[in-house]
N, C-alpha and C positions, 0 to 999 in steps of 0.2 A: 303582278301591282301596277306595274309603270302603266303599263298599255291598261286597266281599269280606270288606270287615273283623264288618260289621256280620250278613252272614249266617252268620259262622261264629261267630261272641256265641252269636246264636241259635240257631244247630240248633247247639253247646256243651250249653245250660242247657235248651229244647222239648227235649236226649233223655233229662237228666238226668234232671227232668220226665217224663217218660213213660214210663221207667222206672219209677222207684219208685212211679208212680199206674198202672200201665199202660195208663195217656190225657193224651190233647193233647198229644199234639206238631204234629199239621195243626193242635188249635188255637190254637196260640200261631204254628204259620209263614204261616200259610193266609191268613193280613190284615195281615202286617210284606209279604211277598215279593210280595203283589200291587196296590204298593204300587208297585213297582220293572221288573215285568213282567204281559204278557196270562196272565189265569185259567187258560185248559190250561195253561202249560209253568207258572204256581206251580202246581197240580195235577200233573204227573209230578215239578218236580223236589221238592218236600214227600213225592210219595210213593217216591223215592227215596229219601230220605232217611229214610223212616215205614218204608220197609223192612230199610230196615240195620239201625237198629234194633230190630225182630222177630228182625232174628235174634247181635243182640249178646243180648236177654232170653235167645233160647232157648240158648243159650250158656254167656253166666255164670251161671244159675243152670238150665242142665240135671240139676240135684240135682231141683227141686224132680217131674220128669215123671210121670207119675202118669197112666199107661195106659187105669184106665177114668174116671176125670175128661173128660184130650181126645177118645176117641173120646165118650161118650154128649154130653156138652158143646159139642165144639166142633165135631162134624159135624153132629151137628143143626141148628145153630147155626146153618151154615155155607149147610145148604139151607135154611133158616126164609127167611136172609137174603136167598134170591133170590126169595122170595112176599111178603114181604116187601114187600123194592124194586117189583114192579108194582102192591097196595097203593095204592101213592102216586101210583103214574099218574092210576092212580084219583079223584081225588082234591086235584087239583091246588087247590084255591080251602080248603085249614082253612092255620092256621096251626101247622104239625106242632112245628114245633121250639121252637115256647110253650109246648104243648103236653108236651114234653118241656122241656123247663124245669120246667115245676109239677110234676110226675113227681118229675123228680129230688129237688128242693128236699124234698119233703114225703120224701123215703124218704130226707134221708137226714136231715131231723129223725126221725123212726122211728127212723134207728140210734139214731142221742143219748140217747135216751126212751128204748129198752132193749138197751147193748149185750152183753148175752147172747144176745140174739133172734139166732139160726139154723138156717137150717136143712138137715139130713140131708143127707150126703154119699150119699148109694142112689145105683143107679142109673137109677132111675126119673125119682129128683131132677134127677139132670143133663143126664135126657135135657128133662126139661120146664120145664129153666131155658136151656137151650141154644135148644130151640123157643123160646119163648119171648123170648130174646135175639133170636134171631134175625132174629126177624121185626122187633122194636122200632127193630134195628136197617140193615134194611131199610126197615124206616116211613119215621122221623126221618130217613133221614138222614146219624143221627151214630151211628157202629159203637164206637166204643174206650170211653168211660165211656159205652153200652147194660150194655154187656162186663165195666163194671166193676162197675155198678150191679148185675147179677145176678152173678159170681166171689165179691161182696162181701160175699150172700147164703150163702154155706157155709162164712163164716169160718176161708178155707183159712190154712196156714199163711203165706207172705210168699213162698217162692220158687216154691211149689208156683202161688202165685193167681195172680204176673210171669213166670210160665214158661206156665205156659198160656194166660194174657191175649195172649202176642208168637210162642205158636205159629196160636196158630185167626185171629191176625192177620196169618201170613206168607200163608198163604196165601188170605189173604183179595186185599193188597196185590201179591203174585201174575198174580194175577187184574186188577187193577185198575189198574194200572201196564203190564204187556200191553197193557189197551185203547188208554190213551194210548199207546203208541207203533206201536198199526195202525191209531191215528184218523191216525198221521202229522206225529203232535206231536213237534218236538226242542229240545232244548236247544241254546244258539246257542255261539257255540265259549268266548267269557265267561265266561259258566254252567259253562257244564262243566267250567270250570277250579275255578271257585268251589266247585262239586260234589268235584275230589279232593282239598278239602280238608279241605273239611266233615264228609266223613265216617269220616277218623282223628280227625278232631274230636265225631262221633258216640259211635264208642266209648270216648272220653275221659267223654264225658256220662255214659255208660254204664255203666262203672268206679263212677264217682266215684257214684251213685249208689246202685251196690251194698253200697258201704262203707260211705255211710248209713242205706242199709238192714239190712247188719249188725249196725251198733249200736243201733234205732232197736230196744225189746225189740217180744216178738208181740201183746202186748197194745193198745198203742198203731201197733200200723199201723190195726188196722179204723178207730179213730179220723183217722188219719191218711191217708186215700187216704177218710175222709167227707166229709172238711175242703176236697174238691178237687171231690169229688162235685157238693159244692152250691157251689162257685166257677162248675162249669161250667151246672148250672140254673139260676145267675144271667144266668149269660154268654148264655146260650139263650131265654131270658123277654126280656133290655135288650132284644141284639143277636140277633137268629137268622142274619144274614147268612152 
């Protein structure tokens, strides 16, 4: 019972943060859940919560749909992520996540020092940004934070940023969760019941985040996301696991 309550609270907090920043749900949930259950089961459980979060982002922020950005950034990013993943297999000895953590910290510092800087949102920059984002995500194995970093480079409106991040993550997570099931990973009965309790809480967390973002001025949104990008970078430097 205690475990169920803890996971429900964790889901609410992680879903809210993951919706508001566009990333971070897995970062919060995986280390905690891994204390209770094997890692493969942890990844499946969190993957299902993450997939639900993607759906809530798309539904709650659907007015932020930008077809050109989704096609340019999203499709190129998904394709490039597979290339990045294949490259990471060939470099097993490198401290990849620490390198990414350093990159995120430096990028955050640059954003704070140059708050007016932004890439032009053209078809060309969207495709290039998507390619680099996907390549980095696949290579370093941390998709959400990398995607958030590249999307902030366009200084997007709040709804457009969250919707795009959610839709791209949805297609990636569908593949990820399907591969877990195909590999024979299943949830035990107690975790399955907990999942059913956590799913509505993930929606409440996402809805709470939307209300927060509705009140957050657009000029402060990039700074808000930047803070959590910096924290994600610091976490990867100190605790890359």
